[in-house]
NUPAKOL-939477 format. One record per atom (N, C-alpha, C): x, y, z; residue number from 1. Coordinates in Angstrom, 1 decimal. Example, Ala and Ser with C-alpha at 12.3 -4.5 7.8 and 13.67 -1.06 7.14 Angstrom:
BEGIN
+--------+--------+--------+-----+
|     px |     py |     pz |   n |
+--------+--------+--------+-----+
|   13.2 |   -5.7 |    7.8 |   1 |
|   12.3 |   -4.5 |    7.8 |   1 |
|   13.2 |   -3.3 |    7.8 |   1 |
|   12.8 |   -2.2 |    7.1 |   2 |
|   13.7 |   -1.1 |    7.1 |   2 |
|   12.9 |    0.0 |    7.9 |   2 |
+--------+--------+--------+-----+
***
This chain:
BEGIN
+--------+--------+--------+-----+
|     px |     py |     pz |   n |
+--------+--------+--------+-----+
|  111.9 |   62.6 |  109.1 |   1 |
|  110.0 |   63.4 |  110.4 |   1 |
|  110.5 |   64.5 |  110.7 |   1 |
|  109.3 |   65.9 |  110.2 |   2 |
|  109.7 |   66.7 |  110.4 |   2 |
|  109.4 |   67.0 |  111.9 |   2 |
|  109.6 |   68.4 |  112.1 |   3 |
|  109.3 |   68.7 |  113.6 |   3 |
|  108.0 |   69.4 |  113.8 |   3 |
|  107.8 |   68.9 |  115.0 |   4 |
|  106.2 |   69.8 |  115.5 |   4 |
|  106.0 |   71.4 |  115.5 |   4 |
|  106.0 |   72.0 |  115.1 |   5 |
|  105.8 |   73.3 |  114.9 |   5 |
|  104.7 |   74.3 |  116.0 |   5 |
|  105.5 |   75.6 |  116.6 |   6 |
|  105.0 |   75.8 |  118.4 |   6 |
|  104.7 |   77.2 |  117.8 |   6 |
|  103.9 |   77.9 |  118.0 |   7 |
|  103.9 |   79.3 |  118.4 |   7 |
|  104.7 |   79.7 |  119.5 |   7 |
|  105.1 |   81.0 |  118.7 |   8 |
|  105.9 |   81.6 |  119.7 |   8 |
|  105.4 |   83.1 |  120.5 |   8 |
|  106.2 |   83.4 |  121.9 |   9 |
|  105.4 |   84.9 |  122.6 |   9 |
|  105.4 |   85.8 |  121.4 |   9 |
|  106.4 |   86.1 |  120.8 |  10 |
|  106.5 |   87.1 |  119.6 |  10 |
|  105.3 |   86.8 |  118.6 |  10 |
|  104.6 |   85.9 |  118.2 |  11 |
|  103.5 |   85.4 |  117.6 |  11 |
|  102.4 |   86.1 |  118.0 |  11 |
|  102.2 |   86.1 |  119.3 |  12 |
|  100.9 |   87.2 |  119.9 |  12 |
|  100.9 |   88.7 |  119.2 |  12 |
|  102.3 |   89.2 |  119.1 |  13 |
|  102.2 |   90.5 |  119.1 |  13 |
|  102.0 |   90.3 |  117.3 |  13 |
|  102.5 |   89.7 |  116.7 |  14 |
|  102.5 |   90.0 |  115.3 |  14 |
|  101.0 |   90.0 |  115.3 |  14 |
|  100.3 |   89.1 |  115.7 |  15 |
|   98.5 |   89.0 |  115.4 |  15 |
|   98.1 |   89.8 |  115.7 |  15 |
|   98.3 |   90.7 |  116.9 |  16 |
|   97.3 |   91.9 |  117.6 |  16 |
|   97.8 |   93.1 |  116.2 |  16 |
|   99.3 |   93.3 |  115.8 |  17 |
|   99.4 |   94.6 |  115.0 |  17 |
|   98.6 |   93.8 |  114.0 |  17 |
|   98.9 |   93.1 |  113.4 |  18 |
|   97.3 |   92.0 |  112.1 |  18 |
|   96.3 |   92.8 |  112.2 |  18 |
|   96.0 |   92.8 |  113.7 |  19 |
|   94.4 |   93.1 |  113.7 |  19 |
|   94.1 |   94.8 |  113.5 |  19 |
|   95.5 |   95.6 |  114.0 |  20 |
|   95.3 |   97.0 |  114.1 |  20 |
|   95.3 |   97.1 |  112.5 |  20 |
|   96.6 |   96.7 |  111.9 |  21 |
|   97.1 |   96.9 |  110.7 |  21 |
|   96.7 |   96.2 |  110.1 |  21 |
|   95.5 |   95.6 |  109.5 |  22 |
|   95.3 |   94.3 |  108.5 |  22 |
|   96.0 |   94.6 |  107.4 |  22 |
|   96.5 |   93.4 |  106.9 |  23 |
|   97.6 |   93.1 |  105.9 |  23 |
|   98.7 |   93.6 |  105.5 |  23 |
|   99.4 |   94.2 |  106.7 |  24 |
|  100.3 |   95.1 |  106.4 |  24 |
|  101.4 |   94.6 |  105.6 |  24 |
|  102.1 |   95.2 |  105.0 |  25 |
|  103.4 |   94.7 |  104.5 |  25 |
|  104.0 |   94.7 |  105.4 |  25 |
|  105.3 |   93.5 |  105.2 |  26 |
|  106.3 |   92.8 |  106.3 |  26 |
|  107.4 |   93.4 |  106.6 |  26 |
|  108.0 |   95.0 |  106.0 |  27 |
|  108.8 |   95.8 |  106.2 |  27 |
|  108.2 |   96.8 |  107.5 |  27 |
|  106.7 |   96.9 |  106.9 |  28 |
|  106.1 |   98.5 |  107.8 |  28 |
|  105.7 |   97.7 |  109.5 |  28 |
|  105.7 |   96.2 |  108.9 |  29 |
|  105.1 |   95.0 |  110.0 |  29 |
|  106.2 |   95.0 |  111.3 |  29 |
|  107.9 |   94.5 |  110.7 |  30 |
|  108.3 |   94.5 |  111.0 |  30 |
|  109.0 |   95.8 |  111.8 |  30 |
|  109.4 |   96.6 |  111.2 |  31 |
|  109.6 |   98.5 |  111.9 |  31 |
|  108.4 |   98.5 |  113.2 |  31 |
|  107.4 |   98.4 |  112.9 |  32 |
|  106.4 |   98.9 |  114.3 |  32 |
|  107.0 |   97.3 |  115.1 |  32 |
|  107.3 |   96.3 |  115.1 |  33 |
|  107.4 |   95.6 |  116.5 |  33 |
|  108.5 |   95.3 |  116.9 |  33 |
|  109.6 |   96.3 |  115.9 |  34 |
|  111.0 |   96.5 |  116.7 |  34 |
|  112.4 |   95.2 |  116.3 |  34 |
|  111.6 |   94.4 |  115.0 |  35 |
|  112.6 |   93.1 |  114.8 |  35 |
|  112.5 |   93.3 |  113.5 |  35 |
|  113.2 |   92.1 |  113.1 |  36 |
|  113.4 |   91.8 |  111.3 |  36 |
|  112.2 |   91.2 |  110.4 |  36 |
|  112.5 |   91.6 |  108.8 |  37 |
|  111.6 |   91.1 |  108.4 |  37 |
|  111.2 |   90.3 |  108.4 |  37 |
|  112.3 |   88.9 |  108.5 |  38 |
|  112.0 |   87.5 |  108.1 |  38 |
|  112.0 |   86.8 |  109.6 |  38 |
|  111.6 |   87.4 |  111.0 |  39 |
|  111.2 |   87.2 |  111.9 |  39 |
|  109.7 |   87.2 |  111.9 |  39 |
|  109.4 |   88.7 |  111.4 |  40 |
|  108.1 |   88.4 |  111.0 |  40 |
|  107.1 |   87.8 |  110.1 |  40 |
|  108.1 |   87.4 |  108.8 |  41 |
|  107.2 |   86.4 |  108.0 |  41 |
|  107.4 |   84.6 |  108.5 |  41 |
|  108.4 |   84.3 |  109.8 |  42 |
|  108.4 |   83.5 |  110.1 |  42 |
|  106.8 |   83.5 |  111.0 |  42 |
|  107.2 |   84.5 |  111.9 |  43 |
|  105.6 |   84.6 |  112.5 |  43 |
|  104.8 |   84.6 |  112.2 |  43 |
|  104.1 |   85.1 |  110.9 |  44 |
|  103.1 |   85.0 |  109.9 |  44 |
|  102.7 |   83.9 |  109.8 |  44 |
|  103.8 |   82.8 |  109.3 |  45 |
|  103.7 |   81.2 |  109.0 |  45 |
|  103.1 |   80.5 |  110.2 |  45 |
|  103.6 |   80.6 |  111.1 |  46 |
|  103.0 |   80.2 |  112.6 |  46 |
|  101.8 |   80.0 |  112.9 |  46 |
|  101.5 |   81.4 |  112.7 |  47 |
|  100.3 |   81.5 |  113.0 |  47 |
|   99.2 |   81.2 |  112.2 |  47 |
|   99.6 |   80.8 |  110.5 |  48 |
|   99.1 |   80.8 |  109.7 |  48 |
|   98.9 |   78.8 |  109.8 |  48 |
|   99.9 |   78.1 |  110.0 |  49 |
|   99.8 |   76.5 |  111.0 |  49 |
|   98.9 |   76.7 |  111.6 |  49 |
|   98.9 |   77.5 |  113.1 |  50 |
|   98.4 |   77.7 |  114.1 |  50 |
|   96.7 |   78.0 |  113.9 |  50 |
|   96.6 |   78.8 |  112.6 |  51 |
|   94.7 |   78.7 |  112.4 |  51 |
|   94.9 |   80.4 |  113.1 |  51 |
|   95.4 |   80.5 |  113.2 |  52 |
|   95.1 |   82.1 |  113.6 |  52 |
|   95.1 |   83.0 |  112.3 |  52 |
|   95.9 |   82.6 |  111.6 |  53 |
|   95.5 |   83.7 |  110.0 |  53 |
|   94.9 |   82.7 |  109.4 |  53 |
|   94.7 |   83.5 |  108.5 |  54 |
|   94.1 |   82.6 |  107.7 |  54 |
|   95.0 |   81.7 |  106.6 |  54 |
|   94.7 |   80.1 |  105.9 |  55 |
|   96.1 |   80.2 |  105.0 |  55 |
|   96.7 |   80.8 |  103.9 |  55 |
|   98.0 |   80.9 |  103.5 |  56 |
|   98.4 |   81.8 |  102.7 |  56 |
|   97.9 |   83.0 |  102.7 |  56 |
|   97.6 |   83.8 |  104.0 |  57 |
|   97.0 |   85.1 |  104.2 |  57 |
|   97.5 |   85.5 |  105.5 |  57 |
|   97.7 |   86.7 |  105.7 |  58 |
|   98.1 |   87.6 |  106.8 |  58 |
|   96.7 |   88.4 |  107.5 |  58 |
|   95.6 |   88.1 |  107.0 |  59 |
|   94.9 |   88.3 |  107.8 |  59 |
|   94.5 |   87.6 |  109.2 |  59 |
|   94.0 |   88.0 |  110.0 |  60 |
|   93.9 |   87.3 |  111.6 |  60 |
|   92.4 |   86.3 |  111.5 |  60 |
|   92.1 |   85.5 |  112.3 |  61 |
|   91.0 |   84.6 |  112.4 |  61 |
|   90.6 |   85.4 |  114.0 |  61 |
|   90.1 |   86.1 |  114.0 |  62 |
|   89.6 |   87.3 |  115.0 |  62 |
|   89.5 |   85.8 |  116.1 |  62 |
|   88.5 |   85.0 |  115.8 |  63 |
|   87.9 |   83.8 |  116.8 |  63 |
|   89.0 |   83.4 |  117.2 |  63 |
|   89.8 |   82.6 |  116.4 |  64 |
|   90.7 |   81.9 |  116.6 |  64 |
|   91.7 |   82.5 |  117.4 |  64 |
|   92.0 |   83.6 |  117.5 |  65 |
|   93.2 |   84.4 |  118.4 |  65 |
|   92.1 |   84.6 |  119.5 |  65 |
|   91.1 |   84.7 |  120.0 |  66 |
|   90.6 |   85.4 |  120.7 |  66 |
|   90.8 |   84.2 |  121.7 |  66 |
|   90.4 |   82.9 |  121.0 |  67 |
|   89.8 |   81.6 |  121.7 |  67 |
|   91.8 |   81.1 |  122.5 |  67 |
|   92.5 |   81.2 |  121.5 |  68 |
|   94.1 |   81.3 |  122.2 |  68 |
|   94.0 |   82.2 |  123.5 |  68 |
|   93.9 |   83.4 |  123.1 |  69 |
|   94.2 |   84.2 |  124.5 |  69 |
|   93.8 |   83.9 |  125.8 |  69 |
|   91.8 |   83.2 |  125.7 |  70 |
|   91.4 |   83.2 |  126.8 |  70 |
|   91.8 |   81.8 |  127.2 |  70 |
|   92.1 |   80.9 |  126.5 |  71 |
|   91.9 |   79.4 |  127.0 |  71 |
|   94.0 |   79.0 |  126.9 |  71 |
|   94.5 |   79.5 |  126.3 |  72 |
|   95.9 |   79.2 |  126.2 |  72 |
|   97.0 |   79.8 |  126.4 |  72 |
|   96.8 |   81.4 |  126.5 |  73 |
|   97.9 |   81.8 |  126.5 |  73 |
|   99.0 |   81.8 |  128.0 |  73 |
|   98.2 |   81.7 |  128.9 |  74 |
|   98.6 |   82.1 |  130.2 |  74 |
|   98.9 |   80.6 |  130.5 |  74 |
|   98.9 |   79.4 |  129.4 |  75 |
|   99.1 |   77.8 |  129.8 |  75 |
|  100.7 |   77.7 |  128.8 |  75 |
|  100.8 |   78.6 |  127.4 |  76 |
|  102.0 |   78.1 |  126.7 |  76 |
|  102.8 |   79.3 |  127.0 |  76 |
|  102.7 |   80.5 |  127.6 |  77 |
|  103.6 |   81.6 |  127.7 |  77 |
|  103.5 |   82.2 |  129.1 |  77 |
|  103.3 |   81.1 |  130.1 |  78 |
|  103.3 |   81.3 |  131.9 |  78 |
|  103.9 |   82.7 |  132.1 |  78 |
|  103.5 |   83.7 |  132.9 |  79 |
|  104.2 |   84.4 |  133.8 |  79 |
|  105.3 |   84.2 |  134.4 |  79 |
|  106.3 |   85.0 |  134.0 |  80 |
|  108.0 |   85.0 |  135.1 |  80 |
|  107.9 |   86.3 |  135.6 |  80 |
|  107.8 |   86.3 |  136.7 |  81 |
|  108.0 |   87.3 |  137.5 |  81 |
|  109.7 |   87.3 |  138.4 |  81 |
|  110.2 |   89.1 |  138.2 |  82 |
|  110.8 |   89.1 |  139.4 |  82 |
|  111.1 |   90.1 |  139.8 |  82 |
|  112.3 |   90.6 |  140.2 |  83 |
|  112.3 |   92.3 |  141.2 |  83 |
|  111.9 |   92.7 |  140.9 |  83 |
|  111.4 |   93.9 |  141.8 |  84 |
|  111.0 |   95.0 |  141.7 |  84 |
|  111.7 |   96.6 |  140.9 |  84 |
|  110.9 |   96.8 |  140.4 |  85 |
|  112.2 |   97.7 |  139.7 |  85 |
|  111.1 |   98.9 |  138.3 |  85 |
|  111.8 |   99.7 |  138.3 |  86 |
|  111.2 |  101.1 |  137.1 |  86 |
|  111.1 |  100.3 |  135.9 |  86 |
|  109.6 |  101.0 |  135.0 |  87 |
|  109.1 |  100.2 |  134.2 |  87 |
|  108.2 |  101.0 |  133.5 |  87 |
|  107.1 |   99.9 |  132.6 |  88 |
|  106.3 |  100.1 |  131.7 |  88 |
|  105.1 |   99.6 |  132.6 |  88 |
|  103.8 |  100.1 |  132.7 |  89 |
|  103.3 |   99.1 |  133.6 |  89 |
|  102.3 |   98.7 |  132.4 |  89 |
|  101.9 |   97.4 |  133.4 |  90 |
|  101.7 |   96.1 |  132.3 |  90 |
|  100.2 |   95.3 |  133.3 |  90 |
|   99.6 |   94.7 |  132.4 |  91 |
|   98.1 |   93.7 |  133.6 |  91 |
|   97.6 |   94.9 |  134.1 |  91 |
|   97.4 |   94.6 |  135.1 |  92 |
|   96.5 |   95.4 |  135.9 |  92 |
|   97.0 |   96.8 |  136.7 |  92 |
|   98.2 |   97.0 |  135.8 |  93 |
|   99.0 |   98.5 |  136.2 |  93 |
|   98.6 |   99.8 |  135.2 |  93 |
|   98.4 |   98.9 |  134.0 |  94 |
|   98.3 |  100.1 |  133.0 |  94 |
|   96.9 |  100.9 |  132.8 |  94 |
|   97.2 |  102.2 |  133.2 |  95 |
|   96.0 |  102.9 |  133.4 |  95 |
|   94.4 |  102.7 |  132.9 |  95 |
|   94.6 |  102.6 |  131.8 |  96 |
|   92.9 |  102.2 |  131.1 |  96 |
|   92.6 |  100.3 |  131.7 |  96 |
|   93.4 |   99.7 |  132.4 |  97 |
|   93.1 |   98.2 |  132.5 |  97 |
|   92.7 |   98.4 |  134.1 |  97 |
|   93.3 |   99.2 |  135.2 |  98 |
|   93.0 |   99.4 |  136.2 |  98 |
|   91.8 |  100.2 |  136.2 |  98 |
|   91.8 |  101.0 |  135.2 |  99 |
|   90.4 |  102.1 |  135.5 |  99 |
|   88.9 |  101.1 |  134.9 |  99 |
|   89.1 |   99.8 |  134.3 | 100 |
|   87.8 |   99.5 |  134.2 | 100 |
|   87.5 |   98.0 |  135.0 | 100 |
|   89.0 |   97.3 |  135.7 | 101 |
|   89.1 |   96.3 |  135.9 | 101 |
|   90.1 |   96.2 |  137.3 | 101 |
|   88.9 |   96.0 |  138.3 | 102 |
|   89.8 |   96.0 |  139.2 | 102 |
|   90.7 |   95.0 |  140.1 | 102 |
|   91.6 |   95.3 |  140.5 | 103 |
|   93.1 |   94.6 |  140.6 | 103 |
|   92.6 |   93.7 |  142.0 | 103 |
|   93.1 |   92.0 |  141.8 | 104 |
|   92.7 |   91.6 |  143.5 | 104 |
|   93.3 |   92.1 |  144.2 | 104 |
|   93.3 |   92.6 |  145.6 | 105 |
|   93.7 |   93.0 |  147.3 | 105 |
|   95.3 |   92.3 |  147.0 | 105 |
|   95.5 |   91.3 |  147.2 | 106 |
|   96.9 |   91.4 |  147.1 | 106 |
|   97.7 |   91.3 |  145.9 | 106 |
|   96.8 |   91.6 |  144.7 | 107 |
|   97.7 |   91.8 |  143.4 | 107 |
|   98.5 |   93.3 |  143.2 | 107 |
|   99.9 |   92.5 |  142.9 | 108 |
|  101.2 |   93.7 |  143.2 | 108 |
|  100.8 |   94.4 |  141.9 | 108 |
|  101.7 |   95.7 |  142.0 | 109 |
|  102.1 |   96.4 |  140.7 | 109 |
|  102.8 |   95.4 |  139.5 | 109 |
|  102.8 |   95.4 |  138.2 | 110 |
|  103.5 |   94.8 |  137.7 | 110 |
|  104.2 |   95.5 |  136.6 | 110 |
|  105.7 |   95.4 |  136.2 | 111 |
|  105.6 |   96.2 |  134.8 | 111 |
|  106.4 |   95.5 |  133.8 | 111 |
|  107.3 |   96.0 |  133.1 | 112 |
|  108.5 |   95.6 |  132.1 | 112 |
|  109.4 |   96.6 |  132.2 | 112 |
|  110.5 |   95.8 |  132.8 | 113 |
|  111.5 |   97.1 |  133.1 | 113 |
|  112.5 |   97.5 |  132.0 | 113 |
|  112.0 |   98.9 |  132.7 | 114 |
|  112.6 |   99.6 |  131.3 | 114 |
|  113.4 |  101.0 |  131.7 | 114 |
|  114.7 |  101.4 |  131.3 | 115 |
|  115.2 |  102.4 |  132.0 | 115 |
|  114.0 |  103.6 |  131.5 | 115 |
|  114.2 |  104.6 |  132.2 | 116 |
|  112.8 |  106.0 |  132.4 | 116 |
|  111.8 |  105.5 |  132.7 | 116 |
|  111.6 |  104.1 |  133.0 | 117 |
|  110.1 |  104.1 |  133.1 | 117 |
|  109.5 |  104.5 |  133.9 | 117 |
|  107.7 |  104.9 |  134.1 | 118 |
|  107.3 |  105.5 |  135.1 | 118 |
|  106.5 |  105.1 |  136.1 | 118 |
|  106.7 |  103.4 |  136.1 | 119 |
|  106.4 |  103.1 |  137.5 | 119 |
|  106.7 |  102.1 |  138.2 | 119 |
|  107.1 |  102.0 |  139.1 | 120 |
|  107.7 |  100.5 |  140.3 | 120 |
|  107.0 |  100.0 |  140.4 | 120 |
|  107.3 |   99.1 |  140.0 | 121 |
|  106.7 |   97.9 |  140.4 | 121 |
|  107.7 |   96.1 |  140.5 | 121 |
|  106.9 |   95.2 |  140.7 | 122 |
|  107.0 |   93.4 |  140.3 | 122 |
|  107.5 |   93.3 |  138.4 | 122 |
|  108.6 |   93.3 |  138.3 | 123 |
|  108.8 |   93.2 |  136.7 | 123 |
|  107.9 |   91.3 |  136.2 | 123 |
|  107.8 |   91.8 |  135.0 | 124 |
|  107.3 |   90.6 |  134.6 | 124 |
|  108.0 |   90.5 |  133.1 | 124 |
|  108.7 |   89.3 |  132.8 | 125 |
|  109.2 |   89.2 |  131.5 | 125 |
|  108.5 |   89.3 |  130.5 | 125 |
|  108.7 |   90.2 |  129.5 | 126 |
|  108.3 |   90.5 |  128.3 | 126 |
|  107.6 |   89.1 |  127.6 | 126 |
|  106.9 |   89.1 |  126.9 | 127 |
|  106.1 |   88.1 |  125.7 | 127 |
|  107.8 |   87.9 |  124.8 | 127 |
|  108.3 |   89.3 |  124.7 | 128 |
|  109.5 |   89.7 |  123.2 | 128 |
|  110.6 |   90.2 |  123.5 | 128 |
|  111.8 |   90.2 |  123.4 | 129 |
|  112.5 |   91.3 |  124.0 | 129 |
|  112.8 |   92.5 |  123.1 | 129 |
|  112.0 |   92.8 |  122.0 | 130 |
|  111.7 |   94.5 |  121.6 | 130 |
|  110.6 |   94.7 |  122.1 | 130 |
|  109.7 |   94.1 |  123.3 | 131 |
|  108.1 |   94.5 |  123.5 | 131 |
|  108.6 |   95.8 |  123.9 | 131 |
|  109.2 |   96.6 |  125.0 | 132 |
|  109.3 |   97.8 |  125.8 | 132 |
|  109.2 |   99.0 |  125.1 | 132 |
|  109.9 |   98.7 |  123.5 | 133 |
|  110.1 |   99.2 |  122.6 | 133 |
|  109.1 |   99.9 |  121.9 | 133 |
|  108.0 |   98.7 |  121.7 | 134 |
|  106.8 |   98.4 |  120.7 | 134 |
|  106.1 |   99.7 |  121.9 | 134 |
|  105.6 |   99.3 |  123.0 | 135 |
|  104.7 |  100.1 |  123.5 | 135 |
|  105.3 |  101.1 |  123.9 | 135 |
|  106.4 |  101.3 |  124.3 | 136 |
|  106.7 |  103.1 |  124.1 | 136 |
|  106.6 |  103.9 |  122.8 | 136 |
|  106.6 |  103.6 |  121.4 | 137 |
|  106.2 |  103.8 |  120.5 | 137 |
|  104.4 |  103.8 |  119.7 | 137 |
|  104.0 |  103.0 |  120.3 | 138 |
|  102.6 |  102.4 |  120.4 | 138 |
|  101.6 |  102.5 |  121.2 | 138 |
|  100.7 |  103.4 |  121.4 | 139 |
|   99.7 |  102.9 |  122.8 | 139 |
|   98.9 |  102.0 |  122.9 | 139 |
|   98.4 |  101.7 |  121.5 | 140 |
|   97.4 |  100.8 |  121.7 | 140 |
|   97.6 |   99.5 |  121.4 | 140 |
|   99.5 |   99.3 |  120.8 | 141 |
|  100.0 |   98.0 |  121.3 | 141 |
|  100.1 |   97.8 |  122.9 | 141 |
|  100.4 |   98.6 |  123.4 | 142 |
|  100.9 |   99.2 |  125.0 | 142 |
|   99.6 |   98.0 |  125.8 | 142 |
|   98.3 |   98.6 |  125.2 | 143 |
|   97.7 |   98.2 |  125.8 | 143 |
|   97.1 |   96.8 |  125.7 | 143 |
|   97.3 |   96.5 |  124.3 | 144 |
|   96.4 |   95.1 |  123.8 | 144 |
|   97.8 |   94.3 |  124.7 | 144 |
|   99.2 |   94.5 |  124.8 | 145 |
|   99.9 |   93.9 |  125.1 | 145 |
|   99.9 |   93.3 |  126.9 | 145 |
|   99.5 |   94.7 |  127.3 | 146 |
|   99.4 |   94.2 |  128.9 | 146 |
|   98.0 |   94.0 |  129.0 | 146 |
|   96.6 |   93.7 |  128.4 | 147 |
|   95.6 |   93.1 |  128.2 | 147 |
|   96.1 |   91.4 |  128.3 | 147 |
|   97.0 |   91.5 |  127.4 | 148 |
|   97.3 |   90.1 |  127.3 | 148 |
|   98.5 |   89.3 |  128.8 | 148 |
|   99.2 |   90.2 |  129.5 | 149 |
|   99.7 |   90.1 |  130.5 | 149 |
|   98.5 |   90.5 |  131.5 | 149 |
|   97.4 |   90.5 |  131.4 | 150 |
|   96.4 |   90.5 |  132.8 | 150 |
|   96.1 |   89.0 |  132.3 | 150 |
|   95.7 |   88.3 |  131.2 | 151 |
|   95.3 |   86.7 |  131.1 | 151 |
|   96.2 |   85.9 |  131.7 | 151 |
|   97.1 |   86.7 |  131.3 | 152 |
|   98.7 |   85.7 |  132.3 | 152 |
|   98.4 |   85.4 |  133.7 | 152 |
|   98.0 |   86.2 |  134.5 | 153 |
|   97.9 |   86.7 |  135.8 | 153 |
|   96.9 |   86.9 |  136.7 | 153 |
|   95.5 |   87.6 |  136.3 | 154 |
|   94.6 |   87.5 |  136.5 | 154 |
|   93.6 |   86.2 |  137.2 | 154 |
|   93.0 |   86.9 |  138.3 | 155 |
|   92.1 |   85.5 |  138.5 | 155 |
|   90.8 |   85.2 |  137.4 | 155 |
|   90.2 |   84.3 |  137.5 | 156 |
|   89.2 |   83.8 |  136.8 | 156 |
|   88.1 |   84.9 |  136.1 | 156 |
|   87.3 |   85.7 |  137.3 | 157 |
|   86.8 |   87.2 |  136.4 | 157 |
|   87.4 |   88.0 |  136.3 | 157 |
|   88.5 |   88.0 |  136.2 | 158 |
|   89.5 |   89.0 |  135.5 | 158 |
|   89.9 |   88.8 |  134.4 | 158 |
|   90.1 |   87.5 |  134.3 | 159 |
|   90.5 |   87.2 |  132.7 | 159 |
|   89.1 |   87.1 |  131.9 | 159 |
|   88.5 |   87.0 |  132.5 | 160 |
|   86.9 |   87.4 |  131.9 | 160 |
|   86.9 |   88.8 |  131.1 | 160 |
|   86.6 |   89.5 |  132.3 | 161 |
|   86.3 |   90.8 |  132.1 | 161 |
|   87.0 |   91.5 |  131.2 | 161 |
|   88.8 |   90.9 |  131.3 | 162 |
|   89.6 |   91.8 |  130.2 | 162 |
|   89.9 |   90.6 |  128.9 | 162 |
|   88.9 |   89.9 |  128.9 | 163 |
|   89.1 |   89.3 |  127.9 | 163 |
|   87.7 |   89.7 |  126.8 | 163 |
|   86.7 |   90.2 |  127.3 | 164 |
|   85.7 |   90.5 |  126.8 | 164 |
|   85.9 |   92.3 |  126.5 | 164 |
|   86.9 |   92.3 |  126.9 | 165 |
|   87.6 |   94.3 |  126.7 | 165 |
|   88.4 |   94.0 |  125.4 | 165 |
|   89.7 |   92.9 |  125.4 | 166 |
|   90.2 |   92.9 |  124.6 | 166 |
|   89.5 |   92.5 |  123.4 | 166 |
|   88.1 |   91.5 |  123.1 | 167 |
|   87.2 |   91.4 |  121.9 | 167 |
|   87.0 |   92.7 |  121.8 | 167 |
|   86.1 |   93.3 |  122.2 | 168 |
|   85.7 |   94.4 |  122.0 | 168 |
|   86.9 |   95.4 |  121.3 | 168 |
|   87.8 |   95.8 |  121.7 | 169 |
|   88.7 |   96.4 |  121.1 | 169 |
|   89.1 |   96.0 |  119.8 | 169 |
|   89.3 |   94.9 |  119.7 | 170 |
|   89.8 |   94.3 |  118.3 | 170 |
|   88.9 |   94.1 |  117.3 | 170 |
|   87.3 |   93.2 |  117.7 | 171 |
|   86.6 |   93.6 |  116.8 | 171 |
|   86.0 |   94.8 |  116.5 | 171 |
|   86.2 |   96.3 |  117.3 | 172 |
|   86.1 |   97.7 |  116.8 | 172 |
|   87.6 |   97.5 |  115.4 | 172 |
|   88.5 |   97.0 |  115.9 | 173 |
|   90.0 |   97.3 |  115.0 | 173 |
|   89.4 |   96.7 |  113.8 | 173 |
|   89.2 |   95.4 |  113.7 | 174 |
|   88.6 |   95.0 |  112.8 | 174 |
|   87.5 |   95.3 |  111.6 | 174 |
|   86.3 |   95.5 |  112.0 | 175 |
|   85.9 |   96.1 |  111.4 | 175 |
|   85.8 |   97.1 |  110.5 | 175 |
+--------+--------+--------+-----+
***
């Protein structure tokens, strides 16, 4: 009997990158995400099984991706907090999100731990191992992945605001 396939946290980054750069070949996609071509290939297959990418395609179905991000990502990939360190800002510590969405009064500054990071705060485990490399190389991916973290840790009102912002950003890229 076959085993039940399931999405992995890395698959979110693959889907987001495919929205930014539609139908990208596997090699450039792997380079952009600091991973192997085979890892990206397996990720796309999982995205297809989940209905986030069309069957036999690397085209992201934006409605399916947004539904998962809004309603499933915080349950499928719960936020794991760690000690205070320096790193790259995420969630509501990201400058663009902080400017657009007010953090809750008791919300701590969250970072992905990284040497040479510009912000000190409570660490949040990144969705995948190469995330800090990806965020350093591509500010668009940094913002999108920080937005995903905001969906994982925010209040209901913050999640709605972040989801609206992500939807708008992704629709503009997909058009």
